[in-house]
All heavy atoms as a GROMACS GRO file, in nm:
protein
  495
    1MET      N    1  12.298  -9.063   2.797
    1MET     CA    2  12.249  -9.080   2.664
    1MET      C    3  12.179  -8.950   2.622
    1MET      O    4  12.094  -8.899   2.694
    1MET     CB    5  12.148  -9.197   2.659
    1MET     CG    6  12.084  -9.211   2.526
    1MET     SD    7  11.982  -9.356   2.490
    1MET     CE    8  11.927  -9.421   2.636
    2PRO      N    9  12.210  -8.895   2.504
    2PRO     CA   10  12.140  -8.771   2.462
    2PRO      C   11  11.994  -8.793   2.433
    2PRO      O   12  11.954  -8.902   2.388
    2PRO     CB   13  12.219  -8.731   2.336
    2PRO     CG   14  12.293  -8.852   2.289
    2PRO     CD   15  12.306  -8.942   2.410
    3SER      N   16  11.916  -8.693   2.460
    3SER     CA   17  11.772  -8.705   2.432
    3SER      C   18  11.743  -8.680   2.285
    3SER      O   19  11.830  -8.635   2.210
    3SER     CB   20  11.693  -8.602   2.515
    3SER     OG   21  11.717  -8.472   2.466
    4ARG      N   22  11.622  -8.710   2.243
    4ARG     CA   23  11.586  -8.689   2.102
    4ARG      C   24  11.599  -8.543   2.066
    4ARG      O   25  11.647  -8.509   1.957
    4ARG     CB   26  11.440  -8.738   2.083
    4ARG     CG   27  11.395  -8.728   1.938
    4ARG     CD   28  11.260  -8.800   1.923
    4ARG     NE   29  11.224  -8.796   1.785
    4ARG     CZ   30  11.114  -8.734   1.736
    4ARG    NH1   31  11.036  -8.678   1.823
    4ARG    NH2   32  11.088  -8.734   1.612
    5THR      N   33  11.561  -8.453   2.156
    5THR     CA   34  11.570  -8.306   2.128
    5THR      C   35  11.716  -8.266   2.108
    5THR      O   36  11.748  -8.188   2.020
    5THR     CB   37  11.505  -8.230   2.241
    5THR    OG1   38  11.372  -8.275   2.260
    5THR    CG2   39  11.505  -8.083   2.212
    6GLU      N   40  11.804  -8.320   2.197
    6GLU     CA   41  11.945  -8.285   2.183
    6GLU      C   42  12.002  -8.333   2.049
    6GLU      O   43  12.084  -8.266   1.987
    6GLU     CB   44  12.024  -8.348   2.299
    6GLU     CG   45  11.994  -8.283   2.430
    6GLU     CD   46  12.057  -8.362   2.549
    6GLU    OE1   47  12.052  -8.482   2.544
    6GLU    OE2   48  12.108  -8.294   2.641
    7LEU      N   49  11.957  -8.451   2.005
    7LEU     CA   50  12.005  -8.500   1.877
    7LEU      C   51  11.954  -8.416   1.765
    7LEU      O   52  12.026  -8.390   1.666
    7LEU     CB   53  11.961  -8.645   1.860
    7LEU     CG   54  12.034  -8.748   1.953
    7LEU    CD1   55  11.964  -8.883   1.942
    7LEU    CD2   56  12.178  -8.756   1.922
    8LEU      N   57  11.827  -8.369   1.775
    8LEU     CA   58  11.769  -8.285   1.668
    8LEU      C   59  11.851  -8.152   1.658
    8LEU      O   60  11.875  -8.102   1.547
    8LEU     CB   61  11.623  -8.252   1.695
    8LEU     CG   62  11.530  -8.369   1.666
    8LEU    CD1   63  11.389  -8.334   1.718
    8LEU    CD2   64  11.527  -8.403   1.522
    9VAL      N   65  11.893  -8.097   1.770
    9VAL     CA   66  11.975  -7.978   1.770
    9VAL      C   67  12.108  -7.996   1.695
    9VAL      O   68  12.155  -7.908   1.625
    9VAL     CB   69  12.001  -7.925   1.912
    9VAL    CG1   70  12.101  -7.813   1.919
    9VAL    CG2   71  11.869  -7.878   1.978
   10LEU      N   72  12.161  -8.116   1.709
   10LEU     CA   73  12.283  -8.154   1.640
   10LEU      C   74  12.258  -8.188   1.496
   10LEU      O   75  12.355  -8.218   1.420
   10LEU     CB   76  12.353  -8.268   1.713
   10LEU     CG   77  12.401  -8.240   1.854
   10LEU    CD1   78  12.449  -8.367   1.920
   10LEU    CD2   79  12.512  -8.134   1.850
   11GLY      N   80  12.136  -8.193   1.452
   11GLY     CA   81  12.104  -8.223   1.314
   11GLY      C   82  12.085  -8.373   1.286
   11GLY      O   83  12.081  -8.417   1.173
   12VAL      N   84  12.071  -8.450   1.392
   12VAL     CA   85  12.050  -8.594   1.381
   12VAL      C   86  11.902  -8.622   1.398
   12VAL      O   87  11.844  -8.590   1.505
   12VAL     CB   88  12.131  -8.673   1.487
   12VAL    CG1   89  12.105  -8.822   1.473
   12VAL    CG2   90  12.280  -8.640   1.474
   13ARG      N   91  11.839  -8.677   1.295
   13ARG     CA   92  11.695  -8.707   1.306
   13ARG      C   93  11.677  -8.852   1.355
   13ARG      O   94  11.734  -8.944   1.299
   13ARG     CB   95  11.630  -8.690   1.170
   13ARG     CG   96  11.632  -8.544   1.124
   13ARG     CD   97  11.575  -8.529   0.984
   13ARG     NE   98  11.448  -8.594   0.970
   13ARG     CZ   99  11.329  -8.532   0.967
   13ARG    NH1  100  11.325  -8.403   0.976
   13ARG    NH2  101  11.217  -8.601   0.955
   14VAL      N  102  11.596  -8.863   1.459
   14VAL     CA  103  11.569  -8.997   1.520
   14VAL      C  104  11.422  -9.008   1.538
   14VAL      O  105  11.354  -8.919   1.594
   14VAL     CB  106  11.643  -9.015   1.652
   14VAL    CG1  107  11.610  -9.147   1.716
   14VAL    CG2  108  11.791  -8.992   1.640
   15ALA      N  109  11.364  -9.118   1.496
   15ALA     CA  110  11.221  -9.144   1.514
   15ALA      C  111  11.192  -9.172   1.660
   15ALA      O  112  11.273  -9.231   1.731
   15ALA     CB  113  11.177  -9.261   1.428
   16ALA      N  114  11.074  -9.130   1.702
   16ALA     CA  115  11.034  -9.154   1.843
   16ALA      C  116  11.029  -9.306   1.872
   16ALA      O  117  11.063  -9.348   1.981
   16ALA     CB  118  10.896  -9.096   1.868
   17SER      N  119  10.993  -9.386   1.769
   17SER     CA  120  10.990  -9.531   1.790
   17SER      C  121  11.131  -9.586   1.814
   17SER      O  122  11.147  -9.683   1.890
   17SER     CB  123  10.927  -9.602   1.673
   17SER     OG  124  10.999  -9.571   1.552
   18THR      N  125  11.231  -9.526   1.754
   18THR     CA  126  11.371  -9.572   1.776
   18THR      C  127  11.412  -9.542   1.918
   18THR      O  128  11.473  -9.625   1.988
   18THR     CB  129  11.466  -9.499   1.677
   18THR    OG1  130  11.425  -9.526   1.548
   18THR    CG2  131  11.610  -9.545   1.699
   19VAL      N  132  11.375  -9.425   1.968
   19VAL     CA  133  11.407  -9.386   2.106
   19VAL      C  134  11.338  -9.484   2.199
   19VAL      O  135  11.398  -9.532   2.298
   19VAL     CB  136  11.366  -9.240   2.135
   19VAL    CG1  137  11.383  -9.208   2.282
   19VAL    CG2  138  11.446  -9.148   2.046
   20TRP      N  139  11.211  -9.514   2.171
   20TRP     CA  140  11.134  -9.607   2.258
   20TRP      C  141  11.201  -9.746   2.260
   20TRP      O  142  11.212  -9.807   2.364
   20TRP     CB  143  10.990  -9.618   2.205
   20TRP     CG  144  10.913  -9.730   2.269
   20TRP    CD1  145  10.863  -9.838   2.207
   20TRP    CD2  146  10.880  -9.746   2.408
   20TRP    NE1  147  10.802  -9.922   2.298
   20TRP    CE2  148  10.812  -9.866   2.420
   20TRP    CE3  149  10.907  -9.672   2.520
   20TRP    CZ2  150  10.768  -9.913   2.542
   20TRP    CZ3  151  10.861  -9.717   2.641
   20TRP    CH2  152  10.792  -9.837   2.653
   21GLU      N  153  11.247  -9.795   2.145
   21GLU     CA  154  11.310  -9.926   2.143
   21GLU      C  155  11.440  -9.927   2.222
   21GLU      O  156  11.468 -10.022   2.296
   21GLU     CB  157  11.339  -9.967   1.996
   21GLU     CG  158  11.218 -10.004   1.918
   21GLU     CD  159  11.142 -10.125   1.978
   21GLU    OE1  160  11.211 -10.219   2.026
   21GLU    OE2  161  11.018 -10.121   1.977
   22ILE      N  162  11.521  -9.818   2.211
   22ILE     CA  163  11.643  -9.812   2.290
   22ILE      C  164  11.616  -9.808   2.439
   22ILE      O  165  11.679  -9.878   2.516
   22ILE     CB  166  11.725  -9.686   2.246
   22ILE    CG1  167  11.772  -9.702   2.101
   22ILE    CG2  168  11.838  -9.660   2.340
   22ILE    CD1  169  11.831  -9.575   2.041
   23LEU      N  170  11.518  -9.729   2.479
   23LEU     CA  171  11.483  -9.721   2.622
   23LEU      C  172  11.429  -9.854   2.671
   23LEU      O  173  11.460  -9.896   2.784
   23LEU     CB  174  11.380  -9.609   2.644
   23LEU     CG  175  11.432  -9.467   2.627
   23LEU    CD1  176  11.320  -9.364   2.638
   23LEU    CD2  177  11.542  -9.434   2.727
   24LYS      N  178  11.346  -9.922   2.590
   24LYS     CA  179  11.288 -10.050   2.630
   24LYS      C  180  11.397 -10.153   2.650
   24LYS      O  181  11.399 -10.228   2.745
   24LYS     CB  182  11.187 -10.096   2.524
   24LYS     CG  183  11.098 -10.208   2.570
   24LYS     CD  184  10.978 -10.224   2.480
   24LYS     CE  185  11.022 -10.272   2.344
   24LYS     NZ  186  10.909 -10.315   2.259
   25GLU      N  187  11.497 -10.157   2.556
   25GLU     CA  188  11.608 -10.252   2.567
   25GLU      C  189  11.693 -10.220   2.687
   25GLU      O  190  11.752 -10.313   2.747
   25GLU     CB  191  11.692 -10.243   2.442
   25GLU     CG  192  11.632 -10.309   2.320
   25GLU     CD  193  11.714 -10.290   2.193
   25GLU    OE1  194  11.831 -10.252   2.204
   25GLU    OE2  195  11.659 -10.314   2.086
   26ALA      N  196  11.699 -10.095   2.726
   26ALA     CA  197  11.780 -10.055   2.845
   26ALA      C  198  11.702 -10.076   2.977
   26ALA      O  199  11.760 -10.055   3.087
   26ALA     CB  200  11.821  -9.908   2.835
   27GLY      N  201  11.576 -10.119   2.969
   27GLY     CA  202  11.500 -10.152   3.088
   27GLY      C  203  11.414 -10.038   3.139
   27GLY      O  204  11.362 -10.045   3.251
   28PHE      N  205  11.399  -9.934   3.061
   28PHE     CA  206  11.313  -9.821   3.102
   28PHE      C  207  11.173  -9.838   3.042
   28PHE      O  208  11.158  -9.860   2.923
   28PHE     CB  209  11.370  -9.686   3.053
   28PHE     CG  210  11.498  -9.652   3.119
   28PHE    CD1  211  11.620  -9.679   3.057
   28PHE    CD2  212  11.500  -9.591   3.247
   28PHE    CE1  213  11.740  -9.645   3.120
   28PHE    CE2  214  11.620  -9.558   3.305
   28PHE     CZ  215  11.741  -9.585   3.240
   29GLY      N  216  11.073  -9.825   3.128
   29GLY     CA  217  10.935  -9.831   3.084
   29GLY      C  218  10.876  -9.692   3.070
   29GLY      O  219  10.947  -9.592   3.088
   30PRO      N  220  10.750  -9.684   3.036
   30PRO     CA  221  10.687  -9.552   3.024
   30PRO      C  222  10.677  -9.484   3.161
   30PRO      O  223  10.667  -9.550   3.266
   30PRO     CB  224  10.547  -9.584   2.972
   30PRO     CG  225  10.526  -9.729   2.997
   30PRO     CD  226  10.661  -9.794   3.002
   31ALA      N  227  10.683  -9.353   3.159
   31ALA     CA  228  10.673  -9.276   3.286
   31ALA      C  229  10.532  -9.289   3.341
   31ALA      O  230  10.435  -9.286   3.267
   31ALA     CB  231  10.705  -9.130   3.263
   32SER      N  232  10.522  -9.306   3.471
   32SER     CA  233  10.389  -9.316   3.529
   32SER      C  234  10.327  -9.179   3.553
   32SER      O  235  10.396  -9.079   3.557
   32SER     CB  236  10.400  -9.389   3.664
   32SER     OG  237  10.471  -9.308   3.759
   33GLU      N  238  10.198  -9.176   3.566
   33GLU     CA  239  10.129  -9.051   3.588
   33GLU      C  240  10.165  -8.990   3.724
   33GLU      O  241  10.164  -8.874   3.742
   33GLU     CB  242   9.977  -9.074   3.579
   33GLU     CG  243   9.927  -9.104   3.442
   33GLU     CD  244   9.943  -8.986   3.348
   33GLU    OE1  245   9.922  -8.873   3.387
   33GLU    OE2  246   9.973  -9.011   3.229
   34SER      N  247  10.207  -9.076   3.818
   34SER     CA  248  10.238  -9.027   3.951
   34SER      C  249  10.373  -8.950   3.951
   34SER      O  250  10.405  -8.883   4.046
   34SER     CB  251  10.247  -9.145   4.050
   34SER     OG  252  10.351  -9.231   4.015
   35ALA      N  253  10.450  -8.961   3.839
   35ALA     CA  254  10.576  -8.890   3.830
   35ALA      C  255  10.555  -8.740   3.808
   35ALA      O  256  10.648  -8.662   3.820
   35ALA     CB  257  10.658  -8.949   3.716
   36VAL      N  258  10.435  -8.700   3.772
   36VAL     CA  259  10.404  -8.557   3.748
   36VAL      C  260  10.395  -8.488   3.882
   36VAL      O  261  10.317  -8.527   3.965
   36VAL     CB  262  10.276  -8.541   3.664
   36VAL    CG1  263  10.244  -8.396   3.646
   36VAL    CG2  264  10.290  -8.610   3.531
   37THR      N  265  10.469  -8.381   3.897
   37THR     CA  266  10.470  -8.305   4.024
   37THR      C  267  10.398  -8.174   4.000
   37THR      O  268  10.421  -8.102   3.905
   37THR     CB  269  10.614  -8.273   4.070
   37THR    OG1  270  10.686  -8.400   4.082
   37THR    CG2  271  10.614  -8.203   4.200
   38THR      N  272  10.305  -8.140   4.090
   38THR     CA  273  10.237  -8.013   4.084
   38THR      C  274  10.325  -7.906   4.138
   38THR      O  275  10.423  -7.932   4.208
   38THR     CB  276  10.106  -8.018   4.162
   38THR    OG1  277  10.137  -8.040   4.302
   38THR    CG2  278  10.013  -8.130   4.112
   39TRP      N  279  10.292  -7.784   4.109
   39TRP     CA  280  10.372  -7.668   4.158
   39TRP      C  281  10.367  -7.667   4.311
   39TRP      O  282  10.469  -7.649   4.371
   39TRP     CB  283  10.318  -7.540   4.096
   39TRP     CG  284  10.397  -7.418   4.140
   39TRP    CD1  285  10.350  -7.317   4.215
   39TRP    CD2  286  10.532  -7.389   4.111
   39TRP    NE1  287  10.451  -7.224   4.232
   39TRP    CE2  288  10.567  -7.265   4.169
   39TRP    CE3  289  10.633  -7.455   4.036
   39TRP    CZ2  290  10.690  -7.210   4.159
   39TRP    CZ3  291  10.757  -7.393   4.025
   39TRP    CH2  292  10.785  -7.273   4.088
   40SER      N  293  10.256  -7.684   4.366
   40SER     CA  294  10.244  -7.684   4.514
   40SER      C  295  10.319  -7.800   4.574
   40SER      O  296  10.384  -7.785   4.681
   40SER     CB  297  10.097  -7.684   4.563
   40SER     OG  298  10.033  -7.803   4.518
   41GLY      N  299  10.317  -7.914   4.513
   41GLY     CA  300  10.397  -8.033   4.562
   41GLY      C  301  10.549  -8.002   4.556
   41GLY      O  302  10.619  -8.039   4.646
   42PHE      N  303  10.591  -7.941   4.446
   42PHE     CA  304  10.731  -7.906   4.433
   42PHE      C  305  10.773  -7.808   4.544
   42PHE      O  306  10.874  -7.825   4.610
   42PHE     CB  307  10.756  -7.841   4.299
   42PHE     CG  308  10.892  -7.780   4.285
   42PHE    CD1  309  11.005  -7.861   4.265
   42PHE    CD2  310  10.911  -7.641   4.293
   42PHE    CE1  311  11.129  -7.804   4.255
   42PHE    CE2  312  11.033  -7.585   4.286
   42PHE     CZ  313  11.147  -7.666   4.266
   43LEU      N  314  10.694  -7.703   4.566
   43LEU     CA  315  10.725  -7.605   4.670
   43LEU      C  316  10.729  -7.668   4.811
   43LEU      O  317  10.815  -7.636   4.890
   43LEU     CB  318  10.624  -7.492   4.668
   43LEU     CG  319  10.626  -7.400   4.546
   43LEU    CD1  320  10.518  -7.297   4.552
   43LEU    CD2  321  10.761  -7.333   4.531
   44ARG      N  322  10.635  -7.761   4.833
   44ARG     CA  323  10.633  -7.826   4.966
   44ARG      C  324  10.762  -7.910   4.986
   44ARG      O  325  10.821  -7.910   5.093
   44ARG     CB  326  10.512  -7.917   4.977
   44ARG     CG  327  10.418  -7.877   5.087
   44ARG     CD  328  10.306  -7.973   5.117
   44ARG     NE  329  10.208  -8.022   5.034
   44ARG     CZ  330  10.149  -7.984   4.921
   44ARG    NH1  331  10.183  -7.896   4.861
   44ARG    NH2  332  10.059  -8.038   4.858
   45SER      N  333  10.801  -7.981   4.879
   45SER     CA  334  10.920  -8.069   4.892
   45SER      C  335  11.049  -7.988   4.895
   45SER      O  336  11.149  -8.039   4.948
   45SER     CB  337  10.923  -8.169   4.778
   45SER     OG  338  10.954  -8.104   4.654
   46GLN      N  339  11.049  -7.870   4.850
   46GLN     CA  340  11.172  -7.788   4.846
   46GLN      C  341  11.169  -7.672   4.944
   46GLN      O  342  11.252  -7.582   4.936
   46GLN     CB  343  11.190  -7.732   4.702
   46GLN     CG  344  11.205  -7.838   4.597
   46GLN     CD  345  11.327  -7.927   4.617
   46GLN    OE1  346  11.435  -7.878   4.654
   46GLN    NE2  347  11.309  -8.054   4.597
   47ALA      N  348  11.075  -7.672   5.039
   47ALA     CA  349  11.054  -7.557   5.125
   47ALA      C  350  11.180  -7.517   5.203
   47ALA      O  351  11.214  -7.399   5.210
   47ALA     CB  352  10.940  -7.588   5.224
   48ASP      N  353  11.255  -7.612   5.258
   48ASP     CA  354  11.371  -7.581   5.338
   48ASP      C  355  11.480  -7.512   5.251
   48ASP      O  356  11.536  -7.409   5.290
   48ASP     CB  357  11.433  -7.707   5.398
   48ASP     CG  358  11.342  -7.766   5.504
   48ASP    OD1  359  11.260  -7.692   5.561
   48ASP    OD2  360  11.358  -7.887   5.532
   49ALA      N  361  11.503  -7.561   5.133
   49ALA     CA  362  11.602  -7.502   5.046
   49ALA      C  363  11.555  -7.364   4.991
   49ALA      O  364  11.637  -7.273   4.985
   49ALA     CB  365  11.627  -7.593   4.927
   50LEU      N  366  11.428  -7.353   4.963
   50LEU     CA  367  11.378  -7.226   4.915
   50LEU      C  368  11.389  -7.116   5.022
   50LEU      O  369  11.428  -7.005   4.995
   50LEU     CB  370  11.236  -7.237   4.872
   50LEU     CG  371  11.209  -7.315   4.742
   50LEU    CD1  372  11.061  -7.342   4.722
   50LEU    CD2  373  11.266  -7.239   4.623
   51LEU      N  374  11.358  -7.152   5.144
   51LEU     CA  375  11.367  -7.054   5.250
   51LEU      C  376  11.515  -7.018   5.278
   51LEU      O  377  11.545  -6.900   5.300
   51LEU     CB  378  11.306  -7.112   5.380
   51LEU     CG  379  11.155  -7.122   5.376
   51LEU    CD1  380  11.103  -7.191   5.505
   51LEU    CD2  381  11.089  -6.987   5.365
   52ALA      N  382  11.605  -7.110   5.268
   52ALA     CA  383  11.742  -7.083   5.296
   52ALA      C  384  11.806  -6.997   5.184
   52ALA      O  385  11.888  -6.910   5.210
   52ALA     CB  386  11.820  -7.213   5.309
   53CYS      N  387  11.762  -7.020   5.061
   53CYS     CA  388  11.824  -6.949   4.948
   53CYS      C  389  11.758  -6.815   4.915
   53CYS      O  390  11.826  -6.719   4.890
   53CYS     CB  391  11.816  -7.038   4.823
   53CYS     SG  392  11.917  -7.185   4.834
   54ASP      N  393  11.624  -6.816   4.910
   54ASP     CA  394  11.556  -6.698   4.862
   54ASP      C  395  11.544  -6.585   4.965
   54ASP      O  396  11.527  -6.470   4.925
   54ASP     CB  397  11.418  -6.738   4.813
   54ASP     CG  398  11.424  -6.824   4.688
   54ASP    OD1  399  11.529  -6.822   4.624
   54ASP    OD2  400  11.325  -6.885   4.658
   55PHE      N  401  11.552  -6.615   5.091
   55PHE     CA  402  11.530  -6.513   5.190
   55PHE      C  403  11.657  -6.479   5.269
   55PHE      O  404  11.647  -6.413   5.373
   55PHE     CB  405  11.416  -6.552   5.281
   55PHE     CG  406  11.291  -6.573   5.204
   55PHE    CD1  407  11.236  -6.695   5.184
   55PHE    CD2  408  11.224  -6.464   5.150
   55PHE    CE1  409  11.120  -6.718   5.112
   55PHE    CE2  410  11.105  -6.480   5.074
   55PHE     CZ  411  11.054  -6.607   5.060
   56PHE      N  412  11.772  -6.519   5.221
   56PHE     CA  413  11.899  -6.488   5.289
   56PHE      C  414  11.943  -6.353   5.243
   56PHE      O  415  11.950  -6.326   5.125
   56PHE     CB  416  12.003  -6.596   5.261
   56PHE     CG  417  12.134  -6.571   5.328
   56PHE    CD1  418  12.151  -6.607   5.457
   56PHE    CD2  419  12.240  -6.510   5.260
   56PHE    CE1  420  12.271  -6.584   5.521
   56PHE    CE2  421  12.357  -6.483   5.319
   56PHE     CZ  422  12.372  -6.520   5.452
   57GLU      N  423  11.975  -6.263   5.338
   57GLU     CA  424  12.022  -6.130   5.300
   57GLU      C  425  12.128  -6.087   5.394
   57GLU      O  426  12.129  -6.122   5.512
   57GLU     CB  427  11.902  -6.031   5.311
   57GLU     CG  428  11.937  -5.891   5.280
   57GLU     CD  429  11.822  -5.797   5.300
   57GLU    OE1  430  11.714  -5.822   5.243
   57GLU    OE2  431  11.840  -5.698   5.376
   58THR      N  432  12.226  -6.015   5.342
   58THR     CA  433  12.333  -5.963   5.424
   58THR      C  434  12.365  -5.822   5.375
   58THR      O  435  12.345  -5.789   5.262
   58THR     CB  436  12.456  -6.054   5.422
   58THR    OG1  437  12.549  -6.006   5.516
   58THR    CG2  438  12.522  -6.052   5.283
   59VAL      N  439  12.417  -5.744   5.471
   59VAL     CA  440  12.458  -5.608   5.433
   59VAL      C  441  12.609  -5.601   5.440
   59VAL      O  442  12.671  -5.645   5.537
   59VAL     CB  443  12.395  -5.506   5.538
   59VAL    CG1  444  12.438  -5.363   5.502
   59VAL    CG2  445  12.243  -5.516   5.534
   60THR      N  446  12.674  -5.548   5.334
   60THR     CA  447  12.818  -5.539   5.328
   60THR      C  448  12.866  -5.418   5.408
   60THR      O  449  12.785  -5.335   5.456
   60THR     CB  450  12.863  -5.528   5.184
   60THR    OG1  451  12.815  -5.402   5.130
   60THR    CG2  452  12.814  -5.644   5.098
   61LEU      N  453  12.997  -5.403   5.419
   61LEU     CA  454  13.054  -5.290   5.490
   61LEU      C  455  13.015  -5.157   5.427
   61LEU      O  456  13.011  -5.050   5.490
   61LEU     CB  457  13.203  -5.304   5.500
   61LEU     CG  458  13.253  -5.418   5.587
   61LEU    CD1  459  13.407  -5.430   5.576
   61LEU    CD2  460  13.212  -5.400   5.732
   62THR      N  461  12.990  -5.156   5.294
   62THR     CA  462  12.956  -5.034   5.224
   62THR      C  463  12.805  -5.004   5.232
   62THR      O  464  12.758  -4.903   5.184
   62THR     CB  465  12.996  -5.040   5.076
   62THR    OG1  466  12.924  -5.146   5.017
   62THR    CG2  467  13.142  -5.058   5.058
   63GLY      N  468  12.732  -5.093   5.293
   63GLY     CA  469  12.588  -5.076   5.310
   63GLY      C  470  12.503  -5.140   5.204
   63GLY      O  471  12.379  -5.128   5.203
   64ALA      N  472  12.568  -5.200   5.105
   64ALA     CA  473  12.496  -5.265   4.999
   64ALA      C  474  12.430  -5.395   5.049
   64ALA      O  475  12.491  -5.467   5.129
   64ALA     CB  476  12.591  -5.299   4.882
   65ARG      N  477  12.313  -5.422   5.002
   65ARG     CA  478  12.243  -5.545   5.041
   65ARG      C  479  12.270  -5.655   4.937
   65ARG      O  480  12.261  -5.629   4.818
   65ARG     CB  481  12.090  -5.523   5.052
   65ARG     CG  482  12.050  -5.441   5.166
   65ARG     CD  483  11.902  -5.433   5.171
   65ARG     NE  484  11.858  -5.362   5.290
   65ARG     CZ  485  11.734  -5.343   5.322
   65ARG    NH1  486  11.638  -5.396   5.250
   65ARG    NH2  487  11.703  -5.278   5.430
   66LEU      N  488  12.302  -5.770   4.985
   66LEU     CA  489  12.320  -5.886   4.895
   66LEU      C  490  12.226  -5.993   4.934
   66LEU      O  491  12.192  -6.016   5.046
   66LEU     CB  492  12.464  -5.938   4.902
   66LEU     CG  493  12.574  -5.838   4.868
   66LEU    CD1  494  12.710  -5.908   4.894
   66LEU    CD2  495  12.561  -5.802   4.718
   0.00000   0.00000   0.00000
């Protein structure tokens, strides 16, 4: 389902209350405060992937670093 912002980009104006009614009918409630992730929490949860992606380096046959 497109978000309200996506619809606005397409030139379709939708009231926030309309979006709320659609979400409520679909069974979605308000987001909880615990859904907010801090930067340090994000880094902790993604540490393995960050280490594997950001610090991988190789040298090619021409000596270039990738």
